[in-house]
C-alpha positions in Angstrom: 10.1 -68.6 -31.3 6.0 -68.7 -31.5 4.4 -70.9 -34.1 1.6 -68.1 -34.5 2.4 -66.1 -37.1 1.0 -62.6 -37.8 -0.6 -61.9 -41.0 -0.3 -58.7 -42.7 -3.7 -58.3 -42.2 -3.4 -58.7 -38.7 -0.6 -56.7 -38.6 -2.2 -53.6 -40.0 -5.3 -54.3 -38.0 -3.0 -54.0 -35.0 -1.1 -51.2 -36.1 -4.5 -49.1 -37.1 -6.0 -49.9 -33.7 -3.2 -49.0 -31.7 -2.3 -45.6 -34.1 -6.4 -44.9 -33.7 -6.2 -45.1 -29.9 -3.3 -43.1 -29.4 -5.1 -40.3 -31.4 -8.5 -40.6 -29.5 -6.5 -40.2 -26.3 -4.9 -37.4 -27.7 -8.2 -36.0 -28.2 -9.9 -36.9 -25.3 -7.3 -35.8 -22.6 -7.9 -32.1 -23.0 -11.7 -32.7 -22.5 -11.1 -34.9 -19.1 -8.8 -32.5 -18.1 -11.1 -29.6 -18.5 -13.8 -31.5 -16.6 -11.8 -33.1 -13.6 -9.1 -30.2 -13.5 -11.6 -27.5 -11.2 -12.7 -30.3 -9.1 -8.9 -30.9 -8.1 -8.1 -27.6 -7.5 -7.8 -25.8 -4.1 -10.3 -23.2 -3.4 -9.8 -20.3 -0.9 -13.6 -20.2 0.2 -12.6 -20.4 3.5 -10.8 -17.0 3.8 -12.4 -14.2 5.5 -12.1 -10.7 4.5 -11.3 -7.9 6.7 -13.7 -4.9 6.8 -13.7 -1.5 8.4 -16.4 -2.0 10.6 -15.2 -2.2 14.6 -17.1 -4.8 16.4 -17.2 -2.7 19.4 -19.7 0.0 16.9 -22.2 -2.8 16.0 -25.7 -2.4 17.5 -28.9 -4.2 17.1 -29.7 -1.9 14.3 -28.3 -3.2 10.7 -25.8 -1.1 9.2 -24.3 -1.2 5.4 -20.8 -2.7 5.5 -18.7 -2.6 2.0 -15.7 -4.9 1.4 -13.7 -5.8 -1.5 -11.8 -9.2 -2.6 -9.8 -10.4 -5.5 -11.6 -12.8 -7.9 -10.0 -15.3 -10.4 -11.7 -16.2 -13.3 -9.4 -18.7 -15.3 -6.6 -16.0 -16.3 -8.5 -13.0 -15.3 -8.3 -11.6 -11.8 -10.8 -8.4 -10.9 -11.5 -6.9 -7.9 -15.0 -7.0 -6.7 -16.5 -4.7 -4.3 -19.8 -6.2 -2.2 -21.6 -5.4 0.9 -23.4 -7.1 4.1 -25.9 -6.1 6.3 -24.3 -6.5 9.6 -25.8 -6.4 13.2 -25.6 -7.7 16.6 -28.1 -10.2 18.1 -27.3 -10.8 21.8 -23.4 -11.7 21.7 -23.4 -13.0 18.2 -22.5 -10.5 14.9 -24.9 -11.3 12.4 -24.1 -10.1 8.4 -26.8 -11.2 5.9 -26.4 -10.5 2.1 -28.3 -7.9 0.4 -29.1 -10.1 -2.5 -32.9 -10.4 -3.1 -33.8 -13.9 -3.3 -36.6 -13.0 -5.9 -34.5 -11.4 -8.9 -31.4 -10.4 -7.2 -32.0 -6.9 -6.8 -30.2 -5.3 -3.4 -32.4 -4.5 -0.5 -32.1 -1.9 2.1 -33.1 -1.8 5.5 -35.7 0.4 6.7 -36.4 1.7 2.9 -40.1 1.2 3.2 -41.7 4.2 5.5 -44.6 1.6 6.2 -42.5 -1.0 7.4 -39.4 0.5 9.1 -38.0 -2.3 10.7 -37.4 -4.8 7.9 -35.7 -5.2 4.6 -37.2 -3.9 1.6 -36.8 -4.4 -2.0 -37.4 -1.5 -4.3 -37.7 -3.7 -7.6 -40.9 -5.7 -6.8 -41.8 -4.4 -3.1 -40.3 -7.7 -1.3 -39.7 -7.2 2.3 -37.7 -9.4 4.6 -37.7 -9.5 8.6 -34.5 -8.6 10.6 -33.2 -12.0 10.6 -33.7 -12.4 6.9 -36.9 -14.2 6.7 -38.8 -13.4 4.0 -41.9 -12.4 4.4 -45.3 -14.5 3.1 -47.4 -12.7 0.6 -44.0 -10.9 -1.4 -42.4 -12.1 -3.9 -39.1 -13.5 -2.4 -39.3 -17.1 -2.2 -36.6 -17.9 0.5 -34.8 -15.7 3.3 -31.7 -13.7 2.8 -28.3 -15.5 2.7 -25.8 -15.3 5.6 -22.4 -14.6 5.5 -19.6 -16.4 7.9 -18.6 -13.8 10.4 -15.8 -13.7 12.9 -13.8 -10.9 14.9 -9.9 -10.3 14.0 -8.5 -7.5 16.3 -11.6 -5.7 17.1 -12.9 -5.8 13.6 -15.2 -7.7 11.4 -14.2 -10.5 8.9 -16.7 -11.4 6.1 -16.2 -15.2 5.0 -18.1 -17.0 2.6 -22.0 -16.9 1.7 -24.0 -19.6 3.4 -27.6 -20.6 3.8 -29.6 -18.3 6.6 -28.8 -20.4 9.7 -30.9 -17.6 11.8 -34.2 -18.5 10.5 
């Protein structure tokens, strides 16, 4: 037996410290898990969405391709519809996001009669070249984003959005 006896005061101090630490851990663990859990979850960012667009039908003229995918936000699953401007550049398939970098409006190909071979944003007259490069002197501050693309069974599959690699 030890010669160091614990007084009542020390016992109460140890007990209250232990109980307080246990209660603090009980309150902090959900907050830590809330912060760390999204980092540890697996994401399906590498998944490609198959579209109805046949790769053989693509030309150098951009066409709008609509596609839909399921999005999970916490416990709510919804179907999201999106679109891309797709064209062929040599032997490479290119898919550009239609979201303007100025205010997020939707750009259209050849919508401005004065500039028929450019993407045009009707919100503030923003313009982009065919490769997505923003035109100096117009409101957009950066190029259109690009989608990853691949061919599957003769049809175009669209992947995650990335910064423009063509420009």
